C-alpha positions in Angstrom: 0.6 3.0 41.5 -0.4 4.2 44.9 -4.2 4.9 44.8 -3.9 7.9 47.2 -1.8 9.7 44.5 -4.3 9.3 41.7 -6.0 12.7 42.4 -2.6 14.4 42.4 -1.7 12.8 39.1 -5.1 13.5 37.5 -5.0 17.1 38.8 -1.5 17.7 37.3 -2.5 16.3 34.0 -5.7 18.4 33.9 -3.8 21.6 34.8 -1.2 20.9 32.0 -4.0 20.4 29.5 -5.8 23.5 30.6 -2.8 25.8 31.0 -0.5 25.0 28.1 -2.8 26.8 25.5 -3.7 29.5 28.0 0.0 30.3 28.6 0.8 30.1 24.8 -1.9 32.7 24.1 -0.4 35.4 26.3 1.3 38.4 24.8 4.9 39.2 25.5 3.9 42.3 27.3 1.7 40.4 29.7 4.3 37.7 30.5 7.1 40.2 31.0 5.6 42.7 33.4 6.7 42.6 37.1 3.4 42.7 39.0 3.1 40.1 41.7 3.9 40.6 45.4 7.3 38.9 45.0 8.1 41.2 42.0 8.0 38.2 39.7 6.8 38.2 36.1 4.7 35.4 34.6 7.9 34.1 32.9 9.7 34.0 36.3 6.8 32.2 38.0 6.8 29.5 35.3 10.6 29.3 35.8 10.1 28.8 39.5 7.6 26.0 38.8 10.2 24.4 36.5 12.7 24.5 39.3 10.1 23.1 41.7 9.4 20.2 39.4 13.1 19.5 39.0 13.8 19.7 42.7 10.8 17.5 43.6 11.8 14.9 41.1 15.2 14.7 42.8 13.8 14.6 46.2 11.4 11.8 45.3 14.2 9.8 43.8 16.7 10.4 46.7 14.1 9.6 49.4 13.7 6.1 47.9 17.3 5.1 48.4 19.1 7.5 50.8 19.0 7.1 54.5 16.1 8.9 56.2 16.0 11.6 57.4 17.8 13.1 54.4 19.5 16.4 54.5 18.8 17.7 51.0 19.6 21.2 49.6 16.5 23.3 50.1 16.2 25.6 47.1 12.8 27.1 48.1 13.6 28.7 51.4 15.9 31.5 52.6 15.7 33.4 49.3 17.3 30.6 47.3 14.4 30.3 44.8 14.9 33.9 43.8 18.6 33.1 43.2 17.6 30.1 41.0 15.3 32.3 39.0 18.0 35.0 38.5 20.9 32.6 37.8 18.8 30.9 35.1 17.5 34.2 33.7 14.0 33.0 33.0 13.1 36.6 32.2 15.0 36.4 29.0 14.1 32.8 28.1 12.1 32.0 25.0 8.4 31.8 26.2 7.4 28.7 24.2 10.5 26.9 25.4 9.6 27.7 29.0 6.1 26.5 28.5 7.2 23.2 27.0 9.8 22.8 29.8 7.1 23.4 32.4 4.8 21.0 30.7 7.3 18.1 30.2 8.9 18.6 33.6 5.4 18.1 35.1 4.7 15.1 32.9 7.9 13.6 34.4 6.8 14.4 37.9 3.6 12.4 37.1 5.7 9.5 35.9 8.0 9.5 38.9 5.0 9.7 41.3 3.4 6.8 39.5 6.5 4.7 40.2 7.1 5.5 43.9 7.9 2.6 46.2 5.1 2.5 48.8 7.5 1.2 51.3 9.4 4.5 51.2 6.5 6.9 51.8 7.5 7.7 55.4 11.1 8.5 54.5 11.8 12.1 55.3 14.0 15.0 54.3 14.9 18.0 56.5 14.2 21.4 55.1 16.4 24.5 55.6 13.8 25.6 58.2 14.6 22.4 60.1 11.2 20.8 59.4 10.9 17.1 58.6 8.8 16.3 55.5 7.9 12.8 54.4 7.9 11.7 50.8 4.2 11.1 51.1 3.5 14.6 52.4 5.7 16.2 49.7 3.8 14.4 46.9 0.4 15.2 48.4 1.5 18.9 48.6 2.8 19.2 45.1 -0.5 19.8 43.3 -1.4 22.5 45.9 1.9 24.2 45.2 1.4 24.2 41.4 -2.2 25.6 41.8 -0.9 28.4 44.1 1.4 29.6 41.3 -1.1 29.1 38.5 -3.6 31.2 40.6 -0.9 33.9 40.8 -0.5 33.9 37.1 -4.3 34.0 36.7 -4.4 37.1 38.9 -1.6 38.7 36.8 -3.4 37.9 33.6 -6.6 39.5 34.9 -4.8 42.6 36.2 -3.2 43.1 32.8 -6.6 42.7 31.1 -8.2 45.2 33.5 -5.3 47.7 32.9 -5.9 47.4 29.1 -9.7 48.2 29.4 
């Protein structure tokens, strides 16, 4: 395993351990309200993080055997992530199933990161915004991305609790 990725791996594992019970304890009213700035519910934010895990797993794998730079479909820009959320209808998904899918998708992200070929870290993919991103940079950014969305969920939980007071 690449030593530089240890904090990413430990951070992901800690977040999963912390957040699985927290998410499981939320009421259906709290997870279904549309309150964030992107008009996403907590269920839809979790869905987006599931999509992110899936897409990042595919990128990590492709970047280790495809020619660099790789043109890879960019689900996160140009409004596509909202299409993914809508097409998969996370809003009507079973909450516990979504939590488990989020959890195990991120366990697999950890596994894939632990097995990255160090010789491939500078391989790049080109985003829809025409930006080159290396495999290394993408892995290093993943934990920050997950924390961003968990912070959004935390804000929504707190807003809902304040509204109930």
